[in-house]
C-alpha positions, 0 to 999 in steps of 0.5 A: 487547507487546499483542495489538493491537500484534502484530496491527498489526505483522503487518499493517504488515509485509504493507504494507511487503512490498507496497510493496517489490513495487510499488517493484520493479515501478516500477523494472522497468518504468521508465516508464508506457508500459512498464507499460501494455504489460505485463499481468503487471506491471499485475496484480501491482501492482494485487494489491499495492495490494489487499493494502495496502488490505485490511491497512490496513483491519485496523489497529486504530482506536487505531493509525490515530488515533495516526497520522492523517498516513496517509490510511487512508481513501484507502488503503482507497478505493484497494483498493475502487477496484482491486477493484470498478472494475477496468474503469474504471481508468486505468493512468496513475493507478495508475502515478502513485500507485506513483511518487508516494505509495508511497515516502512511505507506505513511510517512514511505515509504517516509522516506525509499525513502529519506534514500535510495536516500542519500546512 
């Protein structure tokens, strides 16, 4: 296995871990209203979005180009938004991203991990 593949697998593993934490928080809160009332869960979810963005930023260009279905630039943009625009964030947007986009991203990242492990 090439060094780049090992590095990508390492980062993709972090992304999967964070996705699973976000899914846990969604299942724990159940609704956006509950999520909006729980600052610890908000902080945890935002931190996991940051880690996903940071880890995706370190995925090699080769892998990113091989899997263009994933909107890598949007993942990084989400990280930058969460990190730098903290006070203008809408919790509804974060929740909607967690509910709508995270399950699909999980399937896509799991497929990449599977592909990379077979090479």
